[in-house]
C-alpha positions in Angstrom: 275.7 77.4 76.8 277.9 78.3 79.8 275.2 77.7 82.4 273.9 74.6 80.6 276.0 72.0 82.5 275.5 73.8 85.8 271.7 74.0 85.3 271.6 70.3 84.2 273.5 69.3 87.3 271.1 71.2 89.6 268.1 69.6 87.9 269.7 66.1 88.2 270.5 66.6 91.8 266.9 67.7 92.5 265.6 64.6 90.6 267.9 62.3 92.7 266.7 64.0 95.9 263.0 63.5 94.8 263.7 59.9 94.1 265.2 59.3 97.5 262.2 61.1 99.1 259.8 58.8 97.2 261.7 55.7 98.1 261.6 56.6 101.8 257.9 57.4 101.7 255.8 54.8 103.5 252.7 55.4 101.4 254.4 54.3 98.2 254.6 50.6 97.3 256.4 48.5 94.8 254.7 47.0 91.8 253.8 43.3 92.3 256.1 40.8 90.6 254.3 39.0 87.8 256.1 36.0 86.4 256.5 35.4 82.6 254.4 32.3 82.6 251.5 34.3 84.0 251.9 37.0 81.4 252.0 34.3 78.7 248.9 32.6 80.0 246.9 35.9 80.0 248.2 37.5 76.8 249.0 34.3 74.9 245.4 33.2 75.1 244.3 36.6 73.6 247.0 37.0 71.0 247.5 33.4 69.8 244.2 33.2 67.9 245.2 36.4 66.0 248.7 35.4 65.1 248.2 31.8 64.0 246.0 32.6 60.9 248.4 35.4 60.0 251.4 33.2 60.1 249.6 30.3 58.4 248.4 32.4 55.5 251.8 34.2 55.1 253.4 30.8 54.7 250.8 29.7 52.1 251.3 33.0 50.2 255.0 32.6 50.1 254.6 29.0 48.7 252.1 30.3 46.1 254.5 33.1 45.1 257.4 30.6 44.7 255.2 28.3 42.6 254.1 31.1 40.4 257.6 32.4 39.8 258.8 28.9 39.0 256.0 28.5 36.5 256.8 31.8 34.9 260.5 30.8 34.6 259.6 27.5 32.9 257.3 29.2 30.4 260.1 31.5 29.3 
């Protein structure tokens, strides 16, 4: 455990140096910025048809359960 902190510091310094080298490299480029409305337009059109029936049926099942538990309480 004595060399643990020393070794960790060496590894962290190497990682920082590598990060600076990558940042200064002309061949690397930043990821393009994609706004949230574009993400919603793409993924919303794919996921909305999946989630709408799930939410609708979950609400209907909760209402049915409440109705059944109320009917059970009245019969007791």
